[in-house]
C-alpha positions as CSV (number, residue, x, y, z in Angstrom):
1,M,0.0,0.0,0.0
2,W,2.9,2.4,0.8
3,V,4.4,1.7,-2.6
4,A,1.1,2.5,-4.3
5,G,0.7,5.6,-2.3
6,Q,4.1,6.8,-3.4
7,G,3.1,6.5,-7.0
8,R,5.4,3.5,-7.7
9,F,2.5,1.1,-8.5
10,H,1.0,1.3,-11.9
11,W,-2.0,-0.2,-13.7
12,D,0.3,-2.7,-15.5
13,N,1.5,-3.9,-12.1
14,A,-2.1,-4.5,-11.1
15,A,-2.8,-6.3,-14.4
16,L,0.2,-8.6,-13.9
17,I,-0.8,-9.5,-10.4
18,T,-4.4,-10.2,-11.6
19,A,-3.0,-12.5,-14.3
20,V,-1.0,-14.4,-11.7
21,L,-4.0,-14.9,-9.5
22,V,-6.1,-16.1,-12.5
23,L,-3.5,-18.6,-13.6
24,F,-3.2,-19.9,-10.1
25,A,-6.9,-20.4,-9.7
26,I,-7.8,-22.1,-13.0
27,G,-6.0,-25.5,-12.7
28,P,-2.9,-27.6,-12.8
29,K,-1.8,-26.7,-16.3
30,T,-2.1,-23.0,-15.7
31,K,-0.2,-23.4,-12.4
32,R,2.6,-25.0,-14.4
33,L,2.5,-22.0,-16.8
34,L,2.5,-19.7,-13.8
35,L,5.6,-21.2,-12.3
36,G,7.4,-20.7,-15.6
37,A,6.2,-17.2,-16.3
38,L,6.3,-15.9,-12.7
39,P,9.7,-14.2,-13.1
40,F,8.3,-11.7,-15.6
41,P,5.8,-10.0,-13.3
42,L,8.4,-10.2,-10.5
43,V,10.8,-8.3,-12.7
44,A,8.2,-5.7,-13.6
45,V,7.3,-5.1,-9.9
46,L,10.9,-5.0,-8.9
47,Y,11.7,-2.6,-11.7
48,D,9.2,0.0,-10.4
49,T,9.9,-0.5,-6.7
50,M,13.7,-0.1,-7.3
51,K,12.9,3.6,-7.6
52,I,12.5,3.6,-3.8
53,V,16.3,2.9,-3.4
54,A,17.4,4.5,-6.6
55,N,20.2,6.5,-5.1
56,V,21.3,4.1,-2.3
57,G,25.1,3.8,-2.6
58,V,25.1,6.4,-5.4
59,S,27.0,9.7,-5.0
60,P,28.8,12.0,-7.4
61,S,32.2,10.7,-6.2
62,R,31.2,7.0,-6.8
63,V,29.7,7.3,-10.2
64,H,32.0,6.2,-13.0
65,D,31.8,8.6,-15.8
66,C,35.0,10.0,-17.4
67,D,37.1,7.2,-15.8
68,L,34.9,4.6,-17.5
69,R,35.2,6.5,-20.8
70,A,39.0,6.5,-20.4
71,L,38.9,2.8,-19.9
72,E,36.7,2.4,-22.9
73,I,39.2,4.4,-25.1
74,R,42.0,2.2,-23.7
75,F,40.4,-1.1,-24.8
76,F,38.0,-0.2,-27.6
77,G,39.1,3.3,-28.6
78,V,39.3,4.8,-32.1
79,T,41.0,7.8,-33.5
80,I,39.0,10.7,-34.9
81,D,40.9,13.7,-36.4
82,G,44.1,12.5,-34.7
83,R,42.5,12.4,-31.2
84,P,41.5,9.3,-29.1
85,A,37.8,8.8,-29.0
86,T,35.1,6.1,-28.6
87,V,33.0,4.4,-31.3
88,H,30.1,6.3,-29.8
89,D,31.7,9.6,-30.8
90,W,31.9,8.3,-34.3
91,F,28.4,6.9,-34.4
92,Q,26.9,10.2,-33.1
93,A,28.7,12.1,-35.9
94,H,27.6,9.7,-38.6
95,S,24.1,8.7,-37.4
96,T,21.3,8.2,-40.0
97,P,17.5,8.0,-39.8
98,L,17.7,4.5,-41.3
99,L,20.1,3.3,-38.6
100,D,18.1,5.1,-35.9
101,C,14.9,3.2,-36.9
102,L,16.7,-0.1,-37.4
103,C,18.4,0.0,-33.9
104,A,15.1,1.1,-32.3
105,I,13.6,-2.3,-33.3
106,P,15.5,-4.5,-30.7
107,Y,15.2,-1.8,-28.0
108,G,11.4,-1.6,-28.6
109,T,10.8,-5.3,-28.8
110,F,13.2,-7.0,-26.3
111,L,10.4,-7.7,-23.8
112,A,8.1,-9.1,-26.4
113,M,10.9,-11.3,-27.8
114,S,11.8,-12.5,-24.3
115,F,8.2,-13.4,-23.7
116,A,7.8,-15.1,-27.1
117,C,10.9,-17.2,-26.3
118,A,9.4,-18.2,-23.0
119,V,6.1,-19.3,-24.6
120,W,8.0,-21.2,-27.3
121,L,10.0,-23.1,-24.7
122,F,6.8,-23.7,-22.6
123,F,5.5,-25.9,-25.4
124,R,8.8,-27.4,-26.6
125,D,11.0,-27.8,-23.5
126,Y,9.5,-26.9,-20.1
127,P,12.7,-27.3,-18.1
128,A,14.4,-25.0,-20.6
129,M,11.6,-22.5,-20.1
130,L,12.2,-22.6,-16.3
131,R,15.9,-22.0,-16.8
132,F,15.2,-19.1,-19.2
133,T,12.7,-17.2,-17.1
134,W,14.4,-17.7,-13.8
135,S,17.7,-16.7,-15.4
136,F,15.9,-13.6,-16.7
137,L,15.0,-12.7,-13.1
138,A,18.5,-13.5,-11.8
139,L,20.0,-11.3,-14.5
140,N,17.9,-8.4,-13.4
141,L,18.7,-8.9,-9.7
142,A,22.5,-9.1,-10.5
143,G,22.2,-6.0,-12.7
144,F,20.3,-4.0,-10.1
145,V,22.9,-4.9,-7.4
146,T,25.7,-3.8,-9.8
147,Y,24.0,-0.5,-10.5
148,H,24.5,0.4,-6.8
149,V,27.9,-1.3,-6.3
150,Y,29.3,0.2,-9.5
151,P,27.2,3.1,-10.7
152,A,28.1,3.9,-14.3
153,A,27.1,6.8,-16.5
154,P,26.0,5.8,-20.1
155,P,27.7,7.4,-23.1
156,W,24.7,9.8,-23.7
157,Y,25.2,11.2,-20.2
158,F,28.8,12.0,-21.0
159,H,27.9,13.6,-24.3
160,Q,25.3,15.8,-22.5
161,H,27.1,16.6,-19.2
162,G,30.7,15.7,-19.6
163,C,32.4,14.8,-16.3
164,D,29.9,16.7,-14.1
165,V,27.9,14.1,-12.2
166,D,24.4,15.0,-11.1
167,I,22.7,12.1,-9.2
168,H,19.3,13.8,-9.6
169,A,19.6,13.8,-13.4
170,H,16.6,12.3,-15.3
171,A,16.8,9.3,-17.5
172,Y,16.9,10.0,-21.2
173,T,16.2,8.1,-24.4
174,G,19.3,9.3,-26.0
175,P,19.3,11.5,-29.1
176,N,18.7,8.7,-31.6
177,L,15.6,7.2,-29.9
178,A,14.3,10.8,-29.3
179,R,14.4,11.3,-33.1
180,V,12.5,8.0,-33.6
181,D,9.8,9.2,-31.2
182,A,9.5,12.4,-33.1
183,W,9.3,10.5,-36.4
184,L,6.6,8.2,-34.9
185,G,4.7,11.1,-33.4
186,V,4.4,8.9,-30.2
187,P,6.6,9.3,-27.1
188,Y,7.1,5.5,-26.9
189,F,10.7,5.5,-25.8
190,A,10.4,8.6,-23.8
191,G,7.6,6.9,-21.8
192,M,9.7,3.8,-21.4
193,Y,12.8,5.6,-20.1
194,G,10.7,8.0,-18.0
195,R,10.1,5.0,-15.7
196,S,13.7,4.1,-15.4
197,S,14.9,3.6,-11.9
198,S,18.4,4.8,-12.4
199,V,20.4,7.0,-14.8
200,F,23.6,5.4,-13.7
201,G,22.8,1.8,-14.5
202,A,24.8,1.4,-17.7
203,M,27.0,-1.5,-16.4
204,P,26.1,-4.2,-17.4
205,S,23.9,-3.9,-20.5
206,L,20.9,-6.0,-19.6
207,H,19.4,-5.4,-23.1
208,V,22.4,-7.3,-24.5
209,A,22.2,-9.9,-21.7
210,Y,18.5,-10.6,-22.4
211,S,19.1,-11.1,-26.1
212,F,22.1,-13.4,-25.5
213,L,20.0,-15.4,-23.0
214,I,17.5,-16.1,-25.8
215,V,20.3,-17.5,-27.9
216,V,21.7,-19.6,-25.0
217,S,18.4,-20.9,-23.7
218,G,16.8,-21.6,-27.0
219,W,19.7,-23.0,-29.0
220,S,19.0,-26.7,-28.2
221,V,15.3,-26.3,-29.0
222,F,15.3,-23.9,-31.9
223,G,15.7,-25.1,-35.5
224,W,18.3,-23.4,-37.7
225,P,15.9,-20.6,-38.8
226,L,15.1,-19.6,-35.2
227,R,18.8,-20.0,-34.2
228,F,19.7,-17.6,-37.1
229,A,17.0,-15.2,-36.0
230,A,18.0,-15.3,-32.4
231,V,21.7,-14.7,-33.2
232,L,20.8,-11.8,-35.6
233,F,18.6,-10.2,-32.9
234,F,21.5,-10.5,-30.4
235,L,24.0,-9.0,-32.7
236,L,21.7,-6.2,-33.7
237,M,21.0,-5.5,-30.0
238,A,24.7,-5.4,-29.2
239,F,25.3,-3.0,-32.1
240,S,22.3,-0.9,-31.1
241,A,23.4,-0.6,-27.5
242,A,26.5,1.3,-28.7
243,Y,25.0,3.1,-31.7
244,L,22.1,4.5,-29.7
245,D,24.6,5.9,-27.2
246,H,23.2,3.8,-24.3
247,H,26.1,1.6,-23.4
248,W,29.9,1.5,-23.6
249,V,31.4,-1.5,-25.3
250,L,32.6,-2.5,-21.8
251,D,28.9,-2.6,-20.7
252,I,28.1,-4.9,-23.6
253,V,30.9,-7.3,-22.8
254,A,29.8,-7.3,-19.2
255,G,26.2,-8.1,-20.2
256,I,27.4,-11.1,-22.2
257,A,29.5,-12.2,-19.3
258,Y,26.7,-11.8,-16.8
259,C,24.4,-13.9,-19.0
260,A,27.0,-16.6,-19.5
261,I,27.5,-16.9,-15.8
262,V,23.8,-16.9,-14.9
263,A,22.9,-19.4,-17.6
264,S,25.7,-21.7,-16.5
265,V,24.6,-21.6,-12.9
266,A,21.0,-22.2,-13.9
267,R,22.0,-25.2,-16.0
268,G,24.0,-26.6,-13.1
269,V,21.1,-26.1,-10.7
270,S,18.7,-27.7,-13.1
271,R,20.9,-30.8,-13.5
272,R,21.4,-31.0,-9.7
273,F,17.7,-31.1,-9.0
274,A,16.5,-32.9,-12.1
275,G,14.7,-36.2,-11.5
276,P,16.0,-39.5,-12.8
277,E,16.1,-40.0,-16.5
278,P,13.0,-41.9,-17.8
279,S,13.7,-45.5,-18.7
């Protein structure tokens, strides 16, 4: 009730809770679906309630901004007009409407793609669905903890504010997605990022982690066309994360690493608690 009174609880949270109660009440098959799908509403509620502790452990002196950019240049830097720079600097100087719209696709559909993967796995390989959805929740928990242990400014923040850290800054779509919103005539991405719990949550890139999790979790179940589509979606997401000025390449690498670790742990736990093989 306190969360609702603080304006942290939205109609979609209520819809998710209602769906959970309905699935629980109908019967055994829907309860099985509920167990597999439960991480999604848990993540949604967690995402909104994280705003309550948005600045816990976050202070101007602890936010990694220019030091992270320097590390980015050291490992993944490019040279522009004879000066060291990042690929983001080059992308922002050479952005195009076509690439803006292309890269908006994975950013606008990652939740739908994750849910579609879960549904596919529900019908084809239920244990794989459980590993996928609960790994999805674990990734978010790991990401949210990292945001407070290692608060990191995204590239767009540096391009707007330089090295001046303001912990009260508002989340932003980035210039590319803002142009897509203007082209669509609908503030789709502005609304999405308006609900963001933290500006300084660039490390790791959960967008990349989600898309890589689809590849890892579905590989053994997907046929070659779906494998190709999943890998293409992942690669486009990784490219988009940098092109849209949302994540450093280091964030992208971290997102892949987080996913690999979580997926490995989930598979180990699944094997540990799996029943005996049918004879």
